[in-house]
C-alpha positions, 0 to 999 in steps of 0.5 A: 499500499503506497503513501497516498493510498494510506492516507485515504484510508486513514482519511475515511476511517477518521470521517467515518468515527467523527460522524459516528460521534457527532450525536454525542456531542450535539442534538441531532433532529432524526437520529435513526435516519442519521445513523440508517445513511451513515451506515449506508455510506460507511457500507459504500466506503467498505465496499470501495476499499475492497474493490479498489483495484476495479475502480483504479481501472475504471477510472483510468478507462473513463478518464482516458475517454473524458480527457479527450474532451478537454480541460474546460468541459470536464471543469465545467462538468466537475464544477456543477458536480461538486456544487450540487453536493455542497448544496446537498450537503447543507441541505443535509446539516439543515435537516439533521441540525436544525429539523428544516428543509431547504425551503424553510432555510431559503426563507430565513435569508434576505435575496442580498444573503442568499446571493452571496451564498450562492456565490460562494458556493458557486465558487466553492464548486469552480475551485474544486472542479479545477482541482478535481481536473489537475488531481484527475490528470495526475492520478491518470498520469500514475497509473499510465506510468506503472 
C-alpha cells in the first residue's frame, strides 16, 4: 500500500468515526435517519476499499475518454457536480441539525444573503472543479506510468 492510499484509508476511518460521534456532541434531529444514512455511507466506503483495484481500472478507462473532451468541459462538469454535492450537504446538515428543510431554510435569508451564498457555493464549486481536473490528471498519469 502506497503512502497516498494509506492516507486515504486513514481519512476514511477518521471521517467515519467523527460522523459516528457527532450525535454525542450535539443534538441531531431525526437520529434514526442519520444513523441509517451513515451506515449506508460507511458500507459504500468499505465496499470501495475492498474493490479498490476495480475502481482504479474503471477510473483509468473513464478518464482516458473524459480527457479527450478537454479541460473546459471537464472543469465545468466537475464544478457543477461539486456545487450540487455542496448544496446537498448543506441541505442535509440543516435537516439534521435544525430540523428545517431546504425550503424553510431559504425563507430565512434576505435576497442579498442568498446571492452571497450562491456566489460562495459556485466559487467553491469552480475551485473544486479545477482541483478535480488536476488531481485526476495526476492520478491518470501515475497509473499510465505503472
